[in-house]
N, CA, C and O of each residue as an XYZ file, in Angstrom:
600
protein
N     111.443    189.635    125.837
C     112.231    189.227    124.443
C     113.578    189.983    124.680
O     113.993    191.059    125.110
N     113.849    189.266    124.361
C     115.555    189.118    123.672
C     115.803    189.902    122.575
O     115.402    189.195    121.651
N     116.294    191.119    122.010
C     116.726    191.531    120.826
C     117.879    191.573    120.431
O     118.829    191.963    121.110
N     117.912    191.317    119.692
C     119.368    191.185    118.470
C     119.812    192.209    119.017
O     119.077    193.191    119.123
N     121.425    192.234    119.610
C     122.399    193.685    119.262
C     122.240    193.859    117.422
O     121.744    193.146    116.549
N     122.818    194.952    117.424
C     122.781    196.214    116.650
C     124.081    196.448    116.353
O     124.824    197.053    117.126
N     124.524    195.896    114.990
C     125.352    195.594    114.428
C     125.702    196.301    113.486
O     125.486    195.937    112.330
N     126.599    197.995    113.902
C     127.004    198.796    112.898
C     127.975    198.637    111.522
O     129.090    198.232    111.854
N     127.879    198.795    110.439
C     128.583    198.308    109.297
C     128.735    199.283    108.217
O     127.763    199.420    107.473
N     130.160    200.238    107.920
C     130.171    201.661    107.281
C     131.000    201.047    105.749
O     131.688    200.037    105.607
N     130.609    202.104    104.747
C     132.175    201.697    103.707
C     130.811    202.485    102.582
O     129.681    202.968    102.661
N     131.813    202.201    101.653
C     131.073    203.201    100.263
C     130.214    202.518     99.241
O     129.299    203.093     98.653
N     130.614    201.025     99.022
C     129.976    200.380     98.721
C     129.732    200.825     97.155
O     128.614    201.103     96.721
N     130.730    200.849     96.503
C     130.865    201.383     95.471
C     129.740    200.988     93.822
O     128.774    201.344     93.148
N     131.004    199.860     93.998
C     130.691    198.305     93.133
C     130.121    197.359     93.877
O     130.860    197.301     94.859
N     129.131    196.460     94.043
C     128.371    195.971     94.915
C     129.357    194.593     94.530
O     128.929    194.178     93.453
N     130.168    193.983     94.856
C     130.579    192.520     95.282
C     130.768    191.421     95.904
O     129.884    191.021     96.661
N     131.535    190.945     95.792
C     130.680    189.369     97.152
C     131.757    189.721     98.805
O     131.697    189.320     99.967
N     132.743    190.763     97.953
C     133.072    190.940     99.300
C     132.456    191.678    100.793
O     132.768    191.543    101.976
N     131.017    192.849     99.782
C     130.658    193.349     99.986
C     129.628    192.503    101.380
O     129.521    192.658    102.596
N     128.926    191.435    100.162
C     128.107    190.355    100.654
C     128.358    189.916    101.825
O     127.512    190.044    102.710
N     129.651    189.269    102.082
C     130.693    188.198    103.235
C     130.791    189.727    104.166
O     132.009    189.561    104.102
N     130.702    190.497    104.631
C     130.875    191.425    105.023
C     129.276    192.027    106.461
O     129.090    192.051    107.678
N     128.532    192.397    105.120
C     127.418    192.262    105.966
C     126.418    191.100    106.207
O     125.368    191.307    106.814
N     126.849    189.516    105.586
C     126.691    188.699    106.309
C     126.994    187.834    107.422
O     126.379    186.899    107.934
N     128.351    188.514    107.718
C     129.054    188.132    108.609
C     128.256    188.972    110.206
O     127.857    188.535    111.285
N     128.324    190.165    109.652
C     127.619    191.014    110.585
C     126.291    190.691    111.091
O     125.865    191.084    112.177
N     125.543    189.837    110.126
C     124.410    189.352    110.615
C     124.544    188.030    111.248
O     123.534    187.494    111.704
N     125.605    187.495    111.317
C     125.538    186.296    112.345
C     125.958    186.942    113.629
O     126.049    186.087    114.510
N     126.260    188.206    114.067
C     126.087    188.864    115.048
C     125.107    189.681    115.694
O     125.158    190.028    116.874
N     123.854    190.091    114.541
C     122.615    190.601    115.094
C     122.507    191.618    114.127
O     123.437    191.900    113.371
N     121.504    192.133    114.119
C     120.601    192.777    112.909
C     121.318    193.868    112.475
O     121.331    194.863    113.200
N     122.181    193.879    110.976
C     122.950    195.235    110.618
C     122.182    196.846    110.147
O     121.081    197.317    109.862
N     122.867    197.037    110.222
C     122.544    199.052    109.968
C     124.313    199.276    109.374
O     125.288    198.673    109.823
N     124.314    199.951    108.653
C     124.873    200.434    107.543
C     124.699    202.013    107.023
O     123.759    202.656    106.555
N     126.238    202.333    107.382
C     125.949    203.565    106.950
C     127.011    203.674    105.376
O     128.076    203.119    105.106
N     126.256    204.521    104.676
C     126.744    204.569    103.110
C     127.372    205.646    102.864
O     126.824    206.748    102.827
N     129.065    205.364    102.591
C     129.056    207.061    102.743
C     129.537    208.037    101.570
O     130.290    207.750    100.639
N     128.898    209.300    101.851
C     128.717    210.227    100.491
C     129.640    209.982    100.033
O     130.599    209.297    100.389
N     129.240    210.976     98.518
C     130.029    211.028     97.653
C     131.257    212.302     97.985
O     132.374    212.115     97.503
N     131.039    213.419     98.709
C     131.931    214.202     99.160
C     133.439    213.429    100.627
O     134.636    213.676    100.771
N     132.553    212.587    101.301
C     133.282    212.128    102.415
C     134.618    211.091    101.363
O     135.817    211.286    101.161
N     133.669    210.012    100.913
C     134.658    209.170     99.850
C     135.355    209.993     99.454
O     136.346    209.631    100.089
N     135.836    211.200     98.681
C     136.861    211.821     97.719
C     137.426    212.099     98.900
O     138.609    211.765     98.827
N     137.169    212.549     99.967
C     137.824    213.345    100.842
C     138.905    212.595    101.299
O     140.012    213.112    101.447
N     138.679    211.395    101.541
C     139.387    210.062    102.055
C     140.068    209.265    101.232
O     140.843    208.546    101.863
N     140.095    209.093    100.036
C     140.393    208.487     98.896
C     140.824    209.440     97.704
O     141.047    208.999     96.577
N     140.898    210.415     97.947
C     141.078    210.899     96.494
C     139.904    211.125     95.166
O     139.770    212.064     94.382
N     139.375    210.214     95.270
C     138.549    210.037     94.418
C     136.900    210.143     94.394
O     136.567    210.348     95.561
N     135.678    210.088     93.512
C     134.748    209.939     94.387
C     134.010    208.516     93.244
O     134.401    208.219     92.115
N     133.085    207.994     93.896
C     132.822    206.525     93.762
C     132.267    206.815     92.657
O     132.209    208.027     92.450
N     131.677    205.917     91.573
C     131.604    205.816     89.949
C     129.598    205.971     90.536
O     128.803    206.850     90.201
N     129.412    205.052     91.237
C     127.935    204.944     91.269
C     127.683    206.236     92.354
O     128.317    206.397     93.396
N     126.684    207.040     91.884
C     125.700    208.461     92.892
C     125.813    208.099     94.578
O     126.339    206.988     94.530
N     125.686    208.301     95.513
C     125.620    208.412     96.662
C     123.815    207.590     96.695
O     123.674    206.367     96.692
N     123.130    208.163     96.711
C     121.741    207.876     96.441
C     121.794    206.240     95.886
O     121.517    205.200     96.485
N     122.172    206.425     94.779
C     121.952    204.504     93.805
C     122.710    203.897     94.687
O     122.117    202.926     95.158
N     123.854    204.061     95.150
C     124.666    203.245     96.378
C     124.105    203.072     97.634
O     124.576    202.276     98.447
N     122.919    203.914     97.896
C     122.095    203.695     99.647
C     121.161    202.438     99.038
O     121.164    201.276     99.443
N     120.259    203.082     97.808
C     119.245    202.580     97.193
C     119.608    200.481     97.471
O     119.067    199.503     97.986
N     120.696    200.803     96.807
C     121.377    199.108     96.534
C     121.541    198.400     97.867
O     121.123    197.245     97.947
N     122.029    198.896     98.776
C     122.469    198.929     99.956
C     121.090    197.979    100.868
O     120.878    196.840    101.285
N     120.350    199.450    100.805
C     118.808    198.445    101.447
C     118.348    197.523    101.076
O     117.848    196.612    101.737
N     118.445    197.619    100.015
C     117.667    196.331     99.137
C     118.699    194.693     99.559
O     118.164    193.596     99.397
N     119.764    194.779     99.941
C     120.764    193.864    100.352
C     120.351    192.970    101.135
O     120.266    193.526    102.230
N     119.974    191.683    101.255
C     119.504    190.531    102.385
C     120.142    190.769    103.738
O     121.316    190.398    103.769
N     119.853    191.097    104.446
C     120.724    191.433    105.627
C     120.390    192.338    106.508
O     120.400    192.230    107.734
N     119.973    193.602    105.595
C     120.465    195.413    105.207
C     118.838    195.064    106.344
O     117.895    194.323    106.067
N     119.042    195.908    107.591
C     117.909    196.151    108.678
C     117.570    197.546    108.188
O     116.417    197.665    107.772
N     118.277    198.541    108.155
C     118.455    200.401    107.617
C     119.717    200.136    107.076
O     120.464    199.169    107.227
N     119.794    200.855    106.614
C     120.754    201.899    106.122
C     120.550    203.094    105.533
O     119.564    203.322    104.832
N     121.671    204.122    105.834
C     121.612    205.313    105.514
C     122.626    205.874    104.648
O     123.436    205.094    104.147
N     122.703    207.165    104.387
C     123.930    207.910    104.207
C     124.692    208.814    105.080
O     124.048    209.632    105.736
N     126.053    208.781    105.187
C     126.601    209.040    106.309
C     126.460    210.485    106.409
O     125.859    211.175    105.585
N     126.996    210.876    107.371
C     126.551    212.476    107.203
C     127.649    213.569    106.206
O     128.808    213.418    105.819
N     126.859    214.450    106.072
C     127.678    215.683    105.408
C     128.855    216.153    105.982
O     129.818    216.485    105.291
N     128.846    216.221    107.599
C     129.925    217.096    108.262
C     130.966    216.126    108.736
O     131.818    216.356    109.594
N     130.691    214.391    107.695
C     131.776    213.823    108.377
C     132.090    213.505    109.933
O     133.271    213.322    110.230
N     131.346    213.446    110.693
C     131.126    213.500    112.100
C     131.143    211.829    112.260
O     130.030    211.385    112.541
N     131.981    211.033    112.159
C     131.525    209.879    112.518
C     131.146    208.958    113.712
O     130.813    207.785    113.538
N     131.202    209.441    114.711
C     131.250    209.550    115.966
C     129.715    209.499    116.294
O     129.091    208.682    116.971
N     129.117    211.068    115.338
C     128.222    211.025    116.134
C     127.066    210.530    115.159
O     125.936    210.943    115.419
N     127.240    209.644    114.008
C     126.932    208.807    113.511
C     126.583    207.833    114.387
O     125.434    207.630    114.781
N     127.378    207.336    114.641
C     127.526    206.191    115.624
C     126.688    206.500    116.939
O     125.900    205.683    117.417
N     126.895    207.560    117.393
C     125.909    207.462    118.608
C     124.388    207.857    118.126
O     123.473    207.713    118.937
N     124.082    208.423    116.622
C     122.966    208.461    116.036
C     121.994    206.883    116.189
O     120.843    206.729    116.596
N     123.122    205.741    115.622
C     122.358    204.739    115.345
C     122.554    203.791    116.940
O     121.922    202.776    117.234
N     123.327    204.297    117.562
C     123.159    203.532    119.116
C     123.802    201.965    118.684
O     123.179    201.238    119.457
N     124.569    201.199    117.992
C     124.826    200.096    117.818
C     125.408    199.331    119.069
O     125.971    200.169    119.773
N     125.487    198.221    119.560
C     125.744    197.404    120.656
C     127.511    197.064    119.440
O     128.672    197.092    119.847
N     127.258    196.920    118.683
C     128.685    196.527    117.759
C     129.237    197.096    116.303
O     128.638    196.988    115.233
N     130.174    197.556    116.460
C     130.617    198.048    115.139
C     131.472    197.145    114.801
O     132.319    196.565    115.480
N     131.091    197.028    113.276
C     132.049    196.105    112.767
C     133.187    196.207    111.237
O     132.951    195.874    110.075
N     133.967    196.579    111.625
C     134.765    197.113    110.462
C     135.547    196.112    109.556
O     136.092    195.116    110.033
N     135.582    196.458    108.072
C     136.018    195.481    107.657
C     137.097    195.498    107.501
O     137.692    196.505    107.886
N     137.888    194.370    106.848
C     139.329    193.902    107.380
C     140.383    194.732    106.171
O     141.586    194.524    106.330
N     140.056    195.470    105.218
C     140.491    196.792    104.614
C     140.004    197.706    104.803
O     139.563    198.458    103.934
N     139.955    197.888    106.084
C     138.641    199.694    106.507
C     139.730    200.303    107.189
O     140.041    199.666    108.195
N     140.584    201.573    106.933
C     140.981    202.368    106.911
C     141.615    203.063    108.879
O     142.512    203.741    109.381
N     140.490    202.345    109.248
C     139.908    202.707    110.616
C     140.621    202.504    111.112
O     141.083    201.458    110.655
N     141.562    203.061    112.472
C     142.347    202.787    113.475
C     141.188    202.063    114.345
O     140.191    202.718    114.651
N     141.335    200.557    114.788
C     140.663    200.363    115.937
C     140.357    201.066    117.512
O     139.331    201.255    118.165
N     142.227    201.411    117.797
C     142.339    201.585    119.453
C     141.805    202.955    119.126
O     140.957    203.259    119.965
N     142.041    204.208    117.922
C     141.868    205.477    117.928
C     140.376    205.430    118.228
O     140.088    206.263    119.088
N     139.053    204.530    117.676
C     138.184    204.382    117.438
C     137.238    203.948    118.509
O     136.053    204.279    118.524
N     137.880    203.104    119.510
C     137.753    202.814    120.831
C     138.304    204.220    121.695
O     137.672    204.338    122.744
N     139.050    205.007    121.547
C     139.119    205.573    122.440
C     138.134    206.932    122.049
O     137.509    207.455    122.971
N     138.017    207.475    120.683
C     136.773    208.460    120.626
C     135.446    208.440    121.651
O     135.030    209.299    122.428
N     134.903    206.952    121.290
C     133.806    206.076    121.416
C     133.776    206.831    123.193
O     132.965    207.637    123.650
N     134.914    206.226    123.832
C     135.031    206.243    125.351
C     134.387    208.097    124.826
O     133.230    208.306    124.460
N     135.583    209.295    124.941
C     135.265    210.000    124.935
C     133.854    210.896    124.992
O     133.501    211.955    125.511
N     133.359    210.042    124.304
C     131.715    210.522    124.042
C     131.012    209.503    125.007
O     129.817    209.515    124.714
N     131.192    208.841    125.782
C     130.512    207.860    126.517
C     129.603    207.121    125.678
O     128.376    207.030    125.650
N     130.449    206.668    125.070
C     130.155    205.399    124.072
C     130.313    204.265    124.209
O     129.620    203.370    123.725
N     131.843    204.092    125.320
C     132.441    203.097    125.609
C     131.937    201.480    125.597
O     132.800    200.603    125.577
N     130.743    201.187    125.610
C     130.242    200.335    126.408
C     129.997    199.560    124.319
O     129.263    198.599    124.090
N     130.609    200.126    123.467
C     130.358    199.723    121.938
C     131.410    198.951    121.706
O     132.553    199.381    121.858
N     131.168    197.809    121.338
C     132.301    196.444    120.777
C     132.718    196.869    119.396
O     132.022    196.879    118.381
N     133.556    197.100    119.490
C     134.744    197.182    117.951
C     135.258    195.966    117.724
O     135.696    195.192    118.575
N     135.183    195.760    116.219
C     135.565    194.823    115.756
C     136.144    195.140    114.885
O     135.904    196.176    114.264
N     137.311    194.110    114.533
C     137.771    193.868    112.873
C     136.843    192.495    112.372
O     136.233    191.760    113.148
N     136.898    192.352    110.933
C     136.775    191.182    110.866
C     138.043    191.146    109.678
O     138.413    191.925    108.798
N     138.551    189.599    110.239
C     139.982    189.258    109.825
C     139.981    188.836    108.684
O     140.792    189.214    107.838
N     139.099    188.011    108.483
C     138.760    187.591    106.787
C     138.614    187.796    105.604
O     137.560    188.374    105.339
N     139.170    187.586    104.875
C     139.462    188.246    103.442
C     137.713    187.170    102.244
O     137.549    185.974    102.003
N     136.937    188.306    101.902
C     136.466    186.892    101.128
C     137.413    186.809     99.990
O     137.342    187.844     99.326
N     138.229    186.007     99.543
C     138.740    185.494     98.580
C     138.449    184.807     97.216
O     139.167    184.675     96.225
N     137.005    184.357     97.505
C     136.463    182.858     96.759
C     136.749    183.543     94.713
O     136.906    182.866     93.697
N     136.707    184.863     94.863
C     136.417    185.297     93.216
C     137.865    186.061     92.664
O     138.603    186.264     93.628
N     138.375    186.470     91.546
C     139.005    187.103     90.869
C     139.042    188.497     91.914
O     139.950    188.772     92.699
N     137.788    189.274     91.676
C     137.133    190.353     91.783
C     136.584    190.868     92.976
O     135.572    191.567     92.948
N     137.004    190.660     93.728
C     136.261    190.635     95.264
C     137.064    192.106     95.818
O     137.661    192.145     96.894
N     136.949    193.371     94.809
C     136.957    194.832     95.747
C     136.457    195.279     94.233
O     136.350    194.539     93.255
N     136.094    197.136     94.340
C     135.273    197.710     93.632
C     136.589    198.429     92.965
O     136.457    199.324     92.130
N     137.862    197.962     93.404
C     139.256    198.587     92.763
C     139.338    197.649     91.167
O     139.418    197.828     89.952
N     139.250    196.574     92.202
C     140.023    195.233     90.790
C     138.456    195.543     89.903
O     138.690    195.847     88.733
N     137.071    195.520     90.218
C     136.299    195.772     89.274
C     136.880    197.006     87.642
O     137.048    196.942     86.424
N     136.972    198.020     88.839
C     137.097    199.414     87.930
C     138.560    198.899     86.789
O     138.772    199.240     85.626
N     139.311    198.036     87.641
C     140.687    197.804     86.781
C     140.977    197.124     85.275
O     141.840    197.226     84.404
N     139.734    196.365     85.491
C     139.558    195.025     85.014
C     138.635    196.073     83.438
O     138.871    196.123     82.231
N     137.515    196.777     84.399
C     136.562    197.569     83.147
C     137.783    198.328     82.196
O     137.814    198.228     80.970
N     138.866    199.173     83.081
C     139.550    200.143     82.377
C     140.209    199.407     81.775
O     140.069    199.712     80.591
N     141.245    198.125     81.924
C     141.551    197.668     81.088
C     141.514    196.669     79.540
O     142.325    196.307     78.688
N     140.103    196.522     79.807
C     139.830    196.142     78.992
C     138.895    197.511     77.813
O     138.674    197.475     76.603
N     138.612    198.409     78.701
C     138.614    199.379     77.354
C     139.717    199.891     76.671
O     139.555    200.597     75.675
N     140.653    199.652     77.035
C     141.612    200.356     76.831
C     142.441    199.571     75.835
O     143.207    200.121     75.044
N     142.261    198.313     75.903
C     142.842    197.627     74.907
C     142.054    197.705     73.736
O     142.644    197.835     72.664
N     140.551    197.637     73.764
C     139.735    198.033     72.760
C     139.615    199.187     71.621
O     139.085    199.479     70.549
N     140.486    199.623     72.633
C     141.008    201.513     71.956
C     142.243    201.060     71.303
O     142.412    201.479     70.157
N     143.114    200.311     71.787
C     144.252    199.922     71.071
C     144.158    199.143     69.343
O     145.190    198.818     68.755
């Protein structure tokens, strides 16, 4: 029996939007999708702000998405390569706007004897709708709230 490749995607998944679904669905075209949801602390470390939606709630939502085989929270120690090792994927699919440096990731994988894992970046943005990122959704909410206060 031929097993489907394991495809690993990661992100904050703060306010689920069509771009998230697009990433997961594109990953599903490559194999079974496994998702790492960033912890609140790690998201704050990387971006300077905590997510709106708490990590356990974000994880619960991602687990319920079509095409997600398994989802779990990222490591508290932020050891990304250890997380990759635990999932043992065939492919890592990065979103088009994720800040990972593909060359550095590949080098880190080689150093951990995980060089056989293919690293790809989704080149296409999902732009069918206006609100295609959590940031854009938050900005619209803020503007609407601010306008009501004036």
